[in-house]
C-alpha positions as CSV (number, residue, x, y, z in Angstrom):
1,M,11.8,24.4,48.6
2,A,11.7,26.4,45.4
3,S,14.9,24.8,44.0
4,W,13.5,21.4,44.9
5,L,10.3,22.0,43.1
6,T,12.2,23.3,40.1
7,R,14.1,20.0,40.0
8,W,10.9,18.1,39.6
9,F,8.8,20.5,37.5
10,G,11.2,23.4,36.5
11,R,12.0,24.1,32.8
12,T,15.5,22.9,33.2
13,S,14.7,19.6,34.9
14,N,16.0,16.3,33.4
15,S,14.6,13.3,35.0
16,S,16.4,11.0,32.7
17,A,19.5,11.9,34.6
18,P,20.1,10.1,37.9
19,A,18.4,11.7,40.8
20,T,20.5,12.8,43.8
21,P,21.1,9.7,45.9
22,V,19.4,9.7,49.3
23,A,22.0,10.0,52.0
24,P,21.5,7.7,55.0
25,A,20.1,10.4,57.2
26,A,20.4,9.9,61.0
27,A,17.1,9.4,62.7
28,V,16.1,11.9,65.4
29,T,18.1,11.3,68.5
30,P,17.5,12.8,72.0
31,T,19.7,15.7,73.0
32,E,20.2,15.1,76.7
33,P,23.6,13.7,77.7
34,S,22.0,11.0,79.8
35,A,19.5,10.0,77.2
36,P,19.6,6.5,75.7
37,A,21.6,5.8,72.6
38,E,18.6,4.3,70.9
39,R,17.6,6.1,67.7
40,V,14.1,7.3,67.3
41,T,12.5,7.0,63.9
42,V,9.1,8.6,63.7
43,A,6.3,7.6,61.3
44,R,3.3,9.6,60.1
45,R,-0.2,8.7,58.9
46,P,-2.1,11.0,56.6
47,L,-5.3,12.6,58.0
48,I,-8.1,13.5,55.6
49,D,-10.6,16.2,56.4
50,R,-14.3,16.6,55.5
51,K,-13.4,18.5,52.3
52,G,-11.5,15.5,51.1
53,Q,-8.1,17.2,51.5
54,L,-5.0,16.1,53.3
55,A,-5.2,18.1,56.5
56,G,-2.1,16.8,58.3
57,F,-0.7,13.7,59.9
58,E,-1.0,11.5,62.9
59,F,2.4,10.7,64.4
60,P,2.2,7.3,66.2
61,L,4.3,6.8,69.4
62,P,7.7,5.4,68.3
63,D,8.2,1.8,69.3
64,V,11.3,2.7,71.3
65,M,9.3,5.3,73.3
66,A,6.4,2.9,73.9
67,R,8.9,0.3,75.2
68,R,10.6,2.8,77.5
69,L,7.2,3.8,78.9
70,A,6.3,0.2,79.6
71,Q,9.7,-0.2,81.3
72,G,9.0,2.8,83.6
73,A,12.0,4.8,82.3
74,D,12.9,8.0,84.2
75,D,11.8,11.5,83.2
76,V,15.0,12.4,81.4
77,V,14.8,9.4,79.1
78,L,11.1,9.8,78.4
79,G,11.5,13.5,78.0
80,A,14.3,13.0,75.5
81,H,12.1,10.6,73.4
82,A,9.2,13.0,73.6
83,Q,11.4,15.7,72.2
84,A,12.3,13.5,69.2
85,L,8.6,12.9,68.5
86,F,7.8,16.6,68.9
87,A,10.7,17.5,66.5
88,A,9.2,15.4,63.8
89,M,5.7,17.0,64.4
90,R,6.9,20.6,64.5
91,P,7.3,21.4,60.7
92,N,3.7,20.3,60.1
93,A,2.3,22.3,63.0
94,D,4.3,25.3,62.0
95,A,3.0,25.0,58.4
96,G,-0.6,25.1,59.7
97,R,-1.3,21.4,59.3
98,V,-2.7,19.1,61.9
99,A,0.1,17.3,63.8
100,L,-1.5,14.8,66.1
101,A,0.1,12.5,68.7
102,T,-1.2,10.4,71.6
103,L,0.7,10.5,74.8
104,P,0.0,9.3,78.4
105,L,-1.5,12.1,80.6
106,A,1.2,11.4,83.2
107,L,3.9,12.1,80.7
108,L,2.1,15.0,79.0
109,S,1.5,16.9,82.2
110,R,5.2,17.0,83.1
111,P,6.5,20.5,82.5
112,A,9.8,19.3,81.2
113,V,8.0,17.3,78.4
114,A,5.2,19.8,77.7
115,A,7.6,22.6,77.2
116,H,8.9,21.0,74.0
117,A,5.5,20.3,72.4
118,P,5.1,22.3,69.1
119,D,2.8,25.2,69.2
120,H,-0.6,24.4,67.7
121,A,-0.1,20.6,67.9
122,W,-2.9,18.2,68.6
123,L,-2.2,16.0,71.6
124,A,-4.5,13.2,72.7
125,T,-4.4,11.4,76.0
126,E,-6.2,8.6,77.8
127,P,-9.9,9.1,78.9
128,S,-9.8,11.3,82.0
129,L,-11.0,14.7,83.1
130,L,-8.3,16.8,81.7
131,P,-6.9,18.6,84.7
132,G,-6.2,22.3,84.6
133,D,-2.6,22.0,85.9
134,A,0.0,24.6,84.9
135,A,1.7,22.4,82.3
136,L,-1.5,21.7,80.3
137,Q,-2.7,25.3,80.7
138,A,0.6,26.5,79.2
139,L,0.1,24.2,76.3
140,R,-3.3,25.7,75.6
141,E,-1.9,29.2,75.7
142,R,0.4,28.2,72.9
143,G,-2.5,27.0,70.8
144,V,-2.1,23.3,71.5
145,R,-5.3,21.3,71.3
146,L,-5.8,18.7,74.0
147,G,-8.0,15.7,73.2
148,A,-9.2,12.5,74.7
149,T,-9.0,9.0,73.3
150,Q,-12.1,6.9,72.5
151,V,-14.6,8.8,74.7
152,P,-15.4,12.5,74.6
153,Q,-14.3,14.2,77.8
154,R,-15.1,17.4,79.5
155,G,-12.4,20.0,78.7
156,A,-11.2,18.1,75.6
157,D,-10.9,19.9,72.3
158,F,-11.3,16.7,70.3
159,V,-11.7,13.0,70.7
160,R,-9.5,10.5,68.8
161,V,-11.5,7.3,68.1
162,D,-9.7,4.1,67.0
163,V,-12.2,2.1,65.1
164,T,-9.9,-0.8,64.2
165,G,-11.9,-4.0,63.8
166,L,-15.3,-2.3,63.4
167,D,-17.2,-2.6,60.2
168,R,-18.3,0.5,58.2
169,D,-21.7,0.8,59.9
170,A,-20.3,0.3,63.4
171,A,-17.5,2.8,62.8
172,A,-20.0,5.4,61.5
173,A,-22.2,4.8,64.5
174,A,-19.3,5.3,66.9
175,I,-18.5,8.6,65.2
176,A,-22.1,9.8,65.3
177,A,-22.3,8.9,69.0
178,C,-19.2,11.0,69.7
179,R,-20.6,13.9,67.7
180,A,-23.9,13.7,69.6
181,A,-22.2,13.5,73.0
182,A,-19.8,16.4,72.4
183,P,-21.1,18.6,69.6
184,R,-18.3,21.2,70.0
185,S,-15.4,18.7,70.0
186,R,-13.6,17.7,66.9
187,V,-13.7,14.0,66.1
188,V,-10.7,12.1,64.7
189,A,-11.3,8.6,63.4
190,T,-8.3,6.2,62.9
191,G,-7.8,2.5,62.0
192,L,-10.1,2.6,58.9
193,I,-9.5,-0.4,56.6
194,D,-10.1,1.3,53.2
195,V,-11.1,4.4,51.4
196,D,-14.8,3.6,51.5
197,E,-14.7,3.6,55.3
198,V,-12.7,6.9,55.4
199,E,-15.4,8.5,53.3
200,A,-18.2,6.9,55.4
201,V,-16.9,8.2,58.7
202,L,-16.3,11.6,57.3
203,A,-19.9,11.6,56.1
204,A,-21.0,10.4,59.5
205,G,-19.5,13.5,61.2
206,A,-15.8,12.9,61.7
207,D,-13.6,15.9,61.2
208,L,-10.5,13.9,60.3
209,A,-9.9,10.3,59.3
210,A,-6.9,8.0,58.8
211,G,-6.8,4.6,57.3
212,H,-5.6,2.5,54.4
213,Y,-5.9,4.4,51.1
214,E,-4.9,1.8,48.6
215,Q,-7.9,-0.5,49.4
216,M,-11.5,-0.2,48.4
217,R,-14.6,-2.2,47.9
218,T,-16.5,-0.2,45.3
219,A,-14.4,-1.1,42.2
220,S,-16.6,-2.0,39.2
221,A,-15.3,-4.2,36.5
222,G,-17.7,-2.6,34.1
223,A,-16.6,1.0,34.8
224,T,-15.0,3.1,32.1
225,L,-12.7,6.0,32.2
226,P,-14.2,9.5,31.9
227,P,-13.7,11.0,28.4
228,S,-11.4,13.7,29.9
229,T,-9.2,10.9,31.3
230,V,-9.1,9.1,28.0
231,R,-8.0,12.3,26.3
232,V,-5.1,12.7,28.7
233,C,-4.1,9.1,28.2
234,T,-4.0,9.7,24.4
235,L,-1.6,12.6,24.9
236,L,0.5,10.6,27.4
237,N,0.9,7.8,24.9
238,Q,2.0,10.3,22.3
239,V,4.7,11.7,24.6
240,L,5.8,8.2,25.7
241,H,6.2,7.0,22.2
242,D,8.1,10.1,21.0
243,A,5.5,11.8,18.8
244,D,6.6,15.1,17.4
245,L,6.1,18.0,19.9
246,V,4.5,20.1,17.2
247,T,1.8,17.4,16.7
248,I,1.3,17.2,20.5
249,G,1.0,20.9,20.8
250,A,-1.6,21.0,18.1
251,E,-3.6,18.3,19.9
252,L,-3.4,20.2,23.2
253,R,-4.5,23.5,21.6
254,A,-7.6,21.8,20.3
255,D,-8.7,20.9,23.9
256,V,-9.8,24.2,25.5
257,G,-9.8,22.8,29.1
258,L,-6.3,21.3,28.9
259,S,-5.0,24.3,27.0
260,Y,-6.1,26.6,29.9
261,E,-4.6,24.3,32.5
262,L,-1.3,24.1,30.7
263,L,-1.1,27.9,30.2
264,R,-1.9,28.4,33.9
265,H,0.8,26.0,34.8
266,A,3.4,27.4,32.4
267,N,2.8,30.9,33.7
268,S,2.8,30.0,37.4
269,P,5.6,31.2,39.7
270,L,6.6,27.6,40.1
271,L,8.4,27.6,36.8
272,G,9.7,31.1,36.8
273,L,9.7,31.6,33.0
274,Q,11.0,35.0,31.9
275,R,8.1,35.9,29.7
276,R,4.4,35.1,29.6
277,V,3.3,32.1,27.5
278,E,0.3,32.9,25.3
279,A,-0.5,29.6,23.5
280,A,-0.6,25.9,24.4
281,D,1.7,24.8,21.5
282,E,4.2,27.4,22.6
283,A,4.1,26.0,26.1
284,V,4.7,22.5,24.9
285,M,7.9,23.6,23.0
286,L,9.2,25.7,26.0
287,L,8.5,23.0,28.6
288,G,9.9,20.0,26.7
289,R,8.9,16.4,26.6
290,D,10.0,15.4,30.1
291,H,8.2,18.2,31.8
292,L,5.1,17.8,29.6
293,Y,5.0,14.1,30.6
294,R,5.0,14.9,34.3
295,W,2.3,17.5,33.9
296,L,0.1,15.1,31.9
297,C,0.5,12.4,34.6
298,A,-0.7,15.0,37.1
299,R,-3.6,16.0,34.9
300,L,-4.5,12.3,34.6
301,L,-5.0,12.1,38.3
302,G,-6.9,15.4,38.3
303,A,-9.3,14.1,35.6
304,A,-9.8,10.8,37.3
305,G,-10.3,12.2,40.8
306,T,-14.1,12.0,41.3
307,R,-14.2,10.6,44.9
308,P,-15.0,12.8,47.9
309,V,-11.4,12.3,49.1
310,A,-9.8,12.7,45.6
311,R,-7.8,15.7,46.5
312,A,-6.1,13.9,49.4
313,L,-5.5,10.8,47.2
314,Q,-3.8,13.0,44.6
315,E,-1.4,14.5,47.2
316,I,-0.6,11.0,48.6
317,A,0.2,9.8,45.1
318,L,2.3,12.8,44.4
319,A,4.3,12.2,47.6
320,R,4.8,8.6,46.5
321,A,6.1,9.8,43.2
322,A,8.6,12.1,44.8
323,L,9.7,9.4,47.2
324,F,10.2,6.8,44.6
325,E,12.1,9.2,42.4
326,Q,14.5,9.9,45.3
327,L,15.0,6.1,45.7
328,A,15.8,5.5,42.0
329,P,19.6,5.3,42.4
330,A,19.2,2.6,45.1
331,V,16.7,0.6,42.9
332,G,18.8,1.1,39.7
333,A,15.9,2.4,37.7
334,A,15.2,5.6,35.7
335,P,13.9,8.3,38.1
336,S,11.1,9.2,35.6
337,S,9.8,5.6,35.5
338,L,9.6,5.5,39.3
339,Y,8.0,8.9,39.4
340,T,5.3,7.5,37.1
341,L,4.9,4.4,39.3
342,G,4.2,6.4,42.4
343,L,1.9,8.9,40.7
344,L,-0.3,6.1,39.2
345,S,-0.3,3.9,42.3
346,L,-3.7,5.1,43.5
347,L,-5.3,5.5,40.1
348,D,-7.6,2.5,40.6
349,V,-8.9,3.9,43.9
350,M,-9.6,7.3,42.3
351,V,-11.6,6.1,39.4
352,P,-12.7,3.6,41.0
353,M,-12.1,0.5,38.8
354,P,-9.6,-2.5,38.7
355,M,-6.1,-1.3,38.2
356,A,-5.6,-3.4,35.0
357,D,-8.6,-1.6,33.4
358,A,-7.5,1.8,34.6
359,L,-4.1,1.4,33.0
360,A,-5.3,-0.3,29.8
361,P,-5.3,3.0,27.8
362,L,-1.6,3.6,28.7
363,R,1.2,1.6,27.1
364,L,3.4,1.5,30.2
365,P,6.7,-0.4,30.7
366,P,6.2,-4.0,31.9
367,E,7.9,-3.3,35.3
368,T,5.3,-0.6,36.0
369,V,2.4,-2.8,35.1
370,Q,3.8,-5.7,37.1
371,A,4.1,-3.6,40.2
372,L,0.7,-1.8,39.9
373,V,-1.4,-4.7,38.6
374,E,0.3,-7.9,39.8
375,C,2.0,-6.6,42.9
376,S,5.2,-8.3,41.7
377,G,8.4,-7.5,39.8
378,P,11.4,-5.5,40.8
379,W,9.5,-2.3,41.8
380,S,6.7,-3.9,43.8
381,G,8.7,-3.4,47.1
382,L,8.4,0.4,46.6
383,I,4.6,0.2,46.7
384,R,4.7,-2.0,49.8
385,I,7.1,0.4,51.6
386,A,4.9,3.4,50.8
387,Q,1.9,1.5,52.2
388,C,3.8,0.6,55.4
389,L,4.9,4.2,55.9
390,E,1.4,5.6,55.4
391,R,0.1,3.2,58.0
392,G,2.8,4.0,60.5
393,D,4.1,0.5,60.3
394,L,7.8,1.0,60.7
395,A,8.4,-2.6,61.6
396,G,7.0,-3.7,58.3
397,A,8.9,-1.0,56.4
398,A,12.3,-1.7,58.0
399,P,13.3,-4.8,56.0
400,L,12.0,-3.3,52.8
401,A,14.1,-0.2,53.5
402,E,17.4,-2.1,54.0
403,P,18.4,-2.2,50.3
404,L,17.4,1.4,49.9
405,G,19.8,2.8,52.5
406,G,18.0,1.9,55.7
407,L,14.8,3.0,57.4
408,P,16.2,6.4,58.6
409,A,17.2,7.3,55.1
410,V,13.9,6.3,53.6
411,T,11.8,8.1,56.2
412,A,13.9,11.2,55.7
413,A,13.2,11.0,52.0
414,A,9.5,10.5,52.7
415,D,9.4,13.6,54.9
416,Q,10.9,15.6,51.9
417,A,8.4,14.0,49.6
418,W,5.4,15.1,51.7
419,A,6.7,18.6,51.8
420,F,7.1,18.6,48.0
421,A,3.7,17.1,47.5
422,R,1.9,19.8,49.5
423,E,3.5,22.7,47.6
424,A,3.5,21.2,44.1
425,G,0.0,19.8,44.5
426,A,-1.3,23.3,45.4
427,T,-0.1,24.4,41.9
428,L,-1.0,21.3,39.9
429,W,-4.5,21.0,41.3
430,A,-5.5,24.5,42.4
431,R,-9.1,24.7,43.4
């Protein structure tokens, strides 16, 4: 991970050079000899907690596995597909993040399936009194949390409530009812249509929430950017239009807050500089134009993030930036331009205000503006594929992924991007 972080933020990075192309990675395939030849591609949906941070992911049941369940496939086949799902969940569970999946109780209670579940995973099943059979007891002994869907159940550690189709008030009422019925159980809300609903159900008592993060209803045409954001935009424009680094360093040194953040970043273990940097203008010269541009983009999001879920939105945007940069060779665009596209793709939600107004202080390339404001142009498909992946909509993502190396390659790149976003975000936006 350290070398990868250095490639994005390290002192020797050069994002004007082509990024390493994404190899068409094989999707997870079952290991049993008698398992089906179908490939299992696993999606993930970001889960936000009450602190507004990205707490982990929900891993929807892969389409091929749902189809096999409906067909009444045998234990070997279903067990093999379950292993593929668990393999995708394991790195997140091992890292201490929530890794949530919903499986039928009849499948989950089979020892051959349960044995492969990651330690500390969150596994939900249909409403039922969770039996105390040996397989489920063994799961709990490994730290697995067992939950129910829709209705709180005796013996469940959490309840997963799908509020798809409910308005904000009805969704909040459903969460409040679950909280009242089972005060000790965690509540996970999914199917939320926009950021406002995510924040509403978290305020109503949900512990975790998942939904659509690029939509909102609170944008104000009369809103203005905070002064701190305008200041960062000014510096970004200076970097974009090749202002002298000495001049930029002097501007940064005049801003105490930004100087402090830049020095903290320059002296972080992430960069591994051989000596301590003492002044902002010195940091500018050591880091260089490309690295400074990336850092200022991250500070732009940090300054604009005033929503309760701002920290999670920052991490999602950073993951998009890392994903788009990996896909640059397939798109035929400069990696740095696509990095910027991803990083700014949720700026309007963070402020909140219309995207055109949020981007107005920045003199960005026309392709970036087209994709972010008009949802058109050569790069708009990248925004759409990120949205599909974050919703767990692999069917919608598949045709968009074809010119990018195929869905397995794109989801593999997305997995790497999420890992990068977690570690880099902890440095860029340390609390």
